[in-house]
C-alpha positions, -999 to +999 in steps of 0.1 A: +187+837+574+183+839+611+157+808+607+161+769+599+153+768+563+141+732+550+131+727+512+104+704+501+124+688+468+112+660+440+149+633+447+156+638+413+172+670+421+196+654+441+210+630+423+235+631+400+229+644+365+216+673+351+190+681+372+208+681+402+203+713+426+220+703+457+254+718+460+241+751+451+211+749+475+234+741+501+255+771+495+227+789+496+226+784+534+199+757+535+194+739+567+173+709+556+160+685+524+129+671+527+127+646+499+089+639+482+092+605+466+061+598+447+055+559+450+045+528+473+071+508+464+095+503+496+121+491+477+120+522+454+120+544+480+147+532+503+172+525+470+167+566+460+167+580+499+195+558+506+216+568+481+207+605+485+213+605+524+250+586+516+255+612+489+246+638+511+258+632+548+266+667+561+233+677+554+198+665+577+168+650+549+138+636+558+120+610+539+086+629+531+056+601+514+020+613+504-013+599+517-032+623+495-060+609+480-059+626+443-022+612+433-021+586+403-023+554+423+009+533+434+025+569+437+006+577+474-006+556+505-040+565+505-059+534+503-036+522+528-053+511+564-041+537+593-023+508+608-007+487+576+010+530+573+021+529+606+037+493+605+051+504+567+069+541+579+084+522+615+098+494+589+111+521+565+126+542+597+145+517+603+161+511+574+177+543+568+206+543+596+230+575+585+235+602+610+218+629+582+186+609+587+159+633+600+128+611+595+093+611+578+067+634+572+030+628+554+017+650+533-007+660+537-018+665+575-057+669+560-056+641+542-040+619+573-063+628+600-091+621+569-075+587+561 
């Protein structure tokens, strides 16, 4: 593609196992993965995301977190205060030092501005 192509993906599709699609997707010329992790447990986020970054060092990878109000409790940050969210995002951002780490995205914009 003449355009940069990113793909929002579940972490299981980039982790070792039967659901791993990383090699096939990279072979298509995909430029970036955006890994959507639905949990508020920062240790779980860090462990899963760090392992993916380490496993795919040549592929830019962004972490996506949800503030959508309709997700199961404990899977998103919708009930958190905005200042708490920003502090958590900064804390998470500082945990990832790999050169392929591209930052954090929030899903979804509408839910973020109405938060």
